[in-house]
KOLKE-939244 format. One line per field, with one value per residue (C-alpha): residue in three letters; z, x, y negated. Coordinates in steps of 0.5 Angstrom, whole numbers, always signed. Example, Ala and Ser with C-alpha at 12.3 -4.5 7.8 and 13.67 -1.06 7.14 Angstrom:
REM residues 2
res <- [ala	ser] $
Z <- [+16	+14] $
X <- [+25	+27] $
Y <- [+9	+2] $
//
This chain:
REM residues 217
res <- [unk	unk	unk	unk	unk	unk	unk	unk	unk	unk	unk	unk	unk	unk	unk	unk	unk	unk	unk	unk	unk	unk	unk	unk	unk	unk	unk	unk	unk	unk	unk	unk	unk	unk	unk	unk	unk	unk	unk	unk	unk	unk	unk	unk	unk	unk	unk	unk	unk	unk	unk	unk	unk	unk	unk	unk	unk	unk	unk	unk	unk	unk	unk	unk	unk	unk	unk	unk	unk	unk	unk	unk	unk	unk	unk	unk	unk	unk	unk	unk	unk	unk	unk	unk	unk	unk	unk	unk	unk	unk	unk	unk	unk	unk	unk	unk	unk	unk	unk	unk	unk	unk	unk	unk	unk	unk	unk	unk	unk	unk	unk	unk	unk	unk	unk	unk	unk	unk	unk	unk	unk	unk	unk	unk	unk	unk	unk	unk	unk	unk	unk	unk	unk	unk	unk	unk	unk	unk	unk	unk	unk	unk	unk	unk	unk	unk	unk	unk	unk	unk	unk	unk	unk	unk	unk	unk	unk	unk	unk	unk	unk	unk	unk	unk	unk	unk	unk	unk	unk	unk	unk	unk	unk	unk	unk	unk	unk	unk	unk	unk	unk	unk	unk	unk	unk	unk	unk	unk	unk	unk	unk	unk	unk	unk	unk	unk	unk	unk	unk	unk	unk	unk	unk	unk	unk	unk	unk	unk	unk	unk	unk	unk	unk	unk	unk	unk	unk] $
Z <- [+5	+9	+11	+14	+17	+21	+23	+25	+29	+33	+35	+38	+41	+43	+45	+45	+49	+54	+56	+58	+52	+52	+48	+42	+38	+38	+38	+31	+29	+30	+27	+20	+19	+15	+19	+14	+9	+14	+14	+9	+4	+5	+13	+12	+15	+21	+22	+27	+31	+39	+37	+34	+27	+24	+19	+18	+21	+29	+28	+29	+30	+37	+39	+38	+45	+47	+42	+44	+51	+50	+45	+50	+56	+52	+51	+44	+42	+36	+38	+39	+35	+35	+34	+32	+34	+30	+25	+22	+16	+18	+22	+29	+25	+21	+28	+30	+24	+26	+33	+33	+29	+26	+26	+24	+23	+24	+21	+21	+16	+9	+6	+11	+11	+4	+5	+10	+6	+1	+5	+9	+2	+0	+7	+7	+12	+6	+11	+15	+15	+14	+16	+16	+21	+28	+32	+39	+36	+35	+30	+33	+26	+28	+35	+40	+40	+45	+45	+43	+42	+42	+37	+41	+48	+51	+56	+57	+60	+53	+56	+48	+46	+52	+50	+44	+48	+50	+57	+58	+53	+54	+52	+52	+51	+54	+58	+62	+60	+60	+56	+60	+60	+63	+59	+62	+61	+61	+63	+63	+70	+71	+65	+65	+64	+70	+68	+71	+70	+67	+65	+64	+57	+53	+46	+41	+43	+38	+36	+39	+46	+49	+56	+56	+59	+67	+70	+74	+79] $
X <- [-213	-218	-223	-229	-233	-227	-226	-233	-233	-227	-231	-236	-233	-227	-231	-238	-239	-234	-238	-243	-248	-251	-258	-258	-262	-257	-251	-254	-255	-248	-245	-250	-249	-243	-240	-235	-240	-242	-235	-232	-228	-221	-223	-226	-220	-222	-229	-228	-223	-224	-224	-228	-228	-228	-234	-234	-230	-232	-236	-234	-237	-237	-234	-238	-238	-241	-247	-248	-249	-254	-258	-258	-260	-265	-269	-271	-277	-281	-286	-282	-282	-275	-271	-264	-261	-254	-254	-248	-247	-253	-250	-253	-260	-259	-257	-264	-268	-266	-269	-275	-281	-279	-274	-273	-266	-264	-258	-256	-251	-254	-248	-248	-256	-255	-250	-253	-260	-256	-252	-258	-262	-256	-255	-263	-265	-268	-275	-271	-274	-268	-269	-265	-265	-262	-260	-262	-269	-271	-276	-283	-286	-286	-287	-288	-283	-282	-274	-269	-262	-257	-251	-246	-245	-249	-247	-254	-260	-264	-270	-273	-272	-275	-282	-282	-282	-289	-290	-287	-281	-274	-268	-261	-254	-248	-248	-243	-237	-230	-226	-231	-238	-244	-248	-255	-262	-267	-274	-280	-283	-287	-285	-278	-273	-270	-263	-260	-253	-251	-244	-238	-235	-232	-236	-236	-240	-246	-247	-252	-251	-245	-247	-246	-240	-241	-241	-235	-234] $
Y <- [-90	-94	-88	-92	-86	-84	-91	-91	-85	-88	-94	-90	-85	-90	-96	-96	-89	-91	-97	-93	-94	-87	-89	-83	-88	-93	-89	-86	-93	-95	-88	-89	-97	-98	-104	-106	-108	-114	-117	-122	-119	-117	-116	-109	-105	-110	-108	-102	-105	-107	-115	-121	-122	-129	-130	-137	-143	-143	-137	-129	-123	-120	-114	-107	-106	-113	-112	-105	-106	-112	-108	-102	-106	-109	-102	-104	-100	-99	-103	-109	-115	-118	-125	-124	-131	-132	-126	-128	-123	-119	-113	-114	-115	-108	-104	-107	-106	-98	-99	-104	-105	-112	-116	-124	-126	-133	-136	-144	-143	-142	-139	-133	-133	-131	-126	-123	-122	-119	-114	-112	-111	-106	-102	-100	-106	-110	-111	-116	-123	-127	-135	-141	-146	-149	-143	-147	-148	-141	-139	-141	-140	-132	-132	-129	-124	-118	-119	-124	-123	-128	-125	-129	-133	-139	-144	-146	-143	-141	-145	-147	-139	-137	-140	-136	-130	-126	-126	-119	-121	-121	-124	-122	-126	-127	-133	-137	-141	-139	-133	-128	-129	-125	-120	-123	-121	-127	-126	-131	-134	-140	-144	-142	-136	-133	-129	-122	-121	-114	-114	-118	-119	-124	-127	-132	-138	-140	-147	-151	-147	-151	-154	-162	-165	-165	-172	-173	-179] $
//
């Protein structure tokens, strides 16, 4: 029989902690949240494995250590207003809700958004504001944000999202092309965003964040 508590402990001790994730608050959130309730039916036993989980055609839940490392480097505080871009079925938003002051969960797939709202409400994060719209456009109606998290990878610099940050805000994502992308923290600077790489890992590409084809002579 699937023992979610034991699987959760193994995920944290075997994947997250060895990836230099040490924040006590983040570790506590990962230990408390039942990740198996934020995956499609029938995939509960895969919820704690070190791999991506398909949640819809062309969409996947990133590996636990990728999300954990991004959140740790973001240094989330109880004063932060957070935009979670590509919330999927709501797991990343549920983690953030335990650390931040408020969370807006953005999803462009209406079916995923409905499921995320239900899962968040059922697991103690009903105060997360789930909204539906194109991921690449962000959610300017609730801006500015202290933190924006891309729950996946982008091949383009997130300039549009960067304009929704506070002057001292930050945006964290997996950035680059290919199977290995770079965990990157972007900050606003003179009308643009400037990024700094923090670690290497693979992550699923979010829709709308694909680089245009390069012109070849």
